[in-house]
N, C-alpha and C positions, 0 to 999 in steps of 0.2 A: 504494500500500500504506500509506504514511504517513497519507493521508487517511482510509482505512478504520479504521486503528488509532485515530486521533484521534476519529473519529466514534463508535466503540465505547466509547472512554474517556469521552466526553461522555454517552453513553447510560447507562453504568454509574454515573457521577456523578449523573446525573439520577435514576436509580432509587434510589440510596442516599439522596439528599436527599428524595425523595418519601416513602420509608419513614420516614426520620428525622423529617420534618415531621409525618407522620401520627401517629407515636409522641408527639411533643411536643404536638400538638393534643389527642390523647386524654388525655394526662397533665394538660394545662391544663383540659380539660373536666371530668375527674374531680375535680380540685382545686376548680374553681368550684362543681360540684354539692355537694361536701362542705361548702364554705363556706356555700352557700345553706341546706343542711340545718342546719348549726350555727346560723346566724342565726335560722331559723324555730323551732328548738328553744329557743334563748335567749329569743325573744319569748314563747313559750308558757309556759315555766317560770320566767322571771325570773332565770336564772343566766347569767353572762357569762364564766365561767372556761372558756377554750377546752379545757384538758386534761380537765376534768370533762365538758364537752359531748361531747368525742371518746369518752370512755368510755361515756357514755349511748348515743351513736350506735352504737358497736361492740356494745353489748348489745341493740340492736334497738329502742331507744326513739326513736320518731319524734314529731314535733309532735302528731299525732293520737292518740298513745298515752301522752302525758304523764300523763293521769289514772291510768294503771296504776302509776305510781310510788308512789301512795298505798297500793297493795295489796302492795308489796314486803314491808313488815313482817309483814303477815298471812300471806303465803305462807312467809316465812322461819320464822315461829313454827310453822306447820304442819309444816314440814320438820325442825324441831329434833329430833324423835324418829326421823328418817330415813325417814319415810313420811307421806303425806297420807291420812288416813282419810276415808271418804265424808262424815261429819258436818263435818269441817273444810273439805272442798271446798265443801260446800253453804253453809257460813257465809261463806266467801270470795266465792263467786259472788253471794250475797245482798248482801254489802257492796259489791261492785263495781256491781251493778245499782242499789242505793240511791244510789250516787254518780254515776249517769248513764251507766255503761258498758253499752252494749247488746250483745247477742249479734250476732256477725257483724262487729263493728268491729275494727280493728287492736288496740285496747287489750284487748278481750275475747280475741282470739286469743293475745295475748302472755300473758295471765293463764292461759289454758288450757295454754299451753306450760309455764309455771312450775309448774302443778299436777302435771305429769308429769315435769318436769325441775327439780331444785332450782335456785334462783337462784345464779349463779356468785359466787365470792368478789369478783370485780371489780364485779359489779352491787351486791352488798351494800355494798361500800366506797363505790361511787359514790352509793348511796342515802344513806349516812351523811353524805357531803359535801353532797349535795343538801339534806338536812334541816337540817344545820347552817347552810348558806347561807340557806335559806329562813327559818329561825328568826331569823336576824339581821335579815332584811328586814321581818319581821312586827311590827306593833304589839303591845303587851302582851296585849290581849284576844284578838286573832287568834292570837297564839302559843299562849296557853293553850288555846284551842279546838282548834287543830291538834294539840297534844300530847294533849289529851283524846280526840280522835277516833282517833288512831293507837293509843294505849295501850288504850282500851276495845275497839277492834276486835281488837287482838292478843290481849287476854285472852279475848274471846268465842271466838276461834278455838281458843285453848288449852283452854278449858273444853268446847268441842264434843266433843273426844275423850272426856272424862268419866272418866278413870281406868280401871282394870281392872274390867270387869263393872259399871261404874257405882260402884265402891267406891274408897276411898282418895282421895288428893288429886286434884282436878279439873284441876290444872295440874302437869305434870311438872317436875322440877328443870331439865331442859334447856330446856323452854319458858320457865320463869321467868327463867333466865339470859339467854335471848334477848330477852325483854321488857325486862329490866333494862338490857341494852346499848342497846336502842332508846330507853328512857327517858333514859339518860345522854346520848346523842347529841342528843335533842330538847331537853333542858334546857340544853345548852351554848349560851350566847349570846355 
C-alpha cells in the first residue's frame, strides 16, 4: 500500500511539474516573441524606448505598419469634429497611398480601422512621443520637411470637410486646435 501511495504521489508531482513547466515555457515564449517584436519595431522606426514601443505594440503597430504612424495626425484631425466625412476619408487614403501604403497591407488595414474607430488617447500620446523622439533624431532639413508634410497633410484633411455647405471657415476650431497640438509636438526638439 505504501508503494502505491508513493507511486501516486510521484505521478501527481510529475503532473504538477509538467503543467508548471508548460506554463513557464509558454510565458518565456510569449516574452521572447514580445521582445523580438519590440526589436523589429525599434529597427523600423528608430525608437528604442521600451515603454513607448510597448504602447505602439499594444495599439497594433507592427514593423510592417510603421508607415501608418505618419497618418495618425491626419486621422486625429478628421476625428476632431467627432466624425470622419467621406471627403476627409478620401484625403487620408490618398495621402496614405502617396506615401506607399497599398491596399491590403497591414498599414492600410490599420488606417481603415482608424477611419471607423477614432485613435485611442494612448495611441495619440504614443504618436506625440514618437514624433518628439523622431524630431530629435532628424537633421534640421529633414525635421523641417517632416513637420511640413505632417502639418500640410493635417490641414488638407481639415479643409476637405469644407465648412457648412461649403461656406464659413474651411477648418473648424476643433480641427485647428488639433493641428496646433501636433505643430507644438513637432517643433519640440
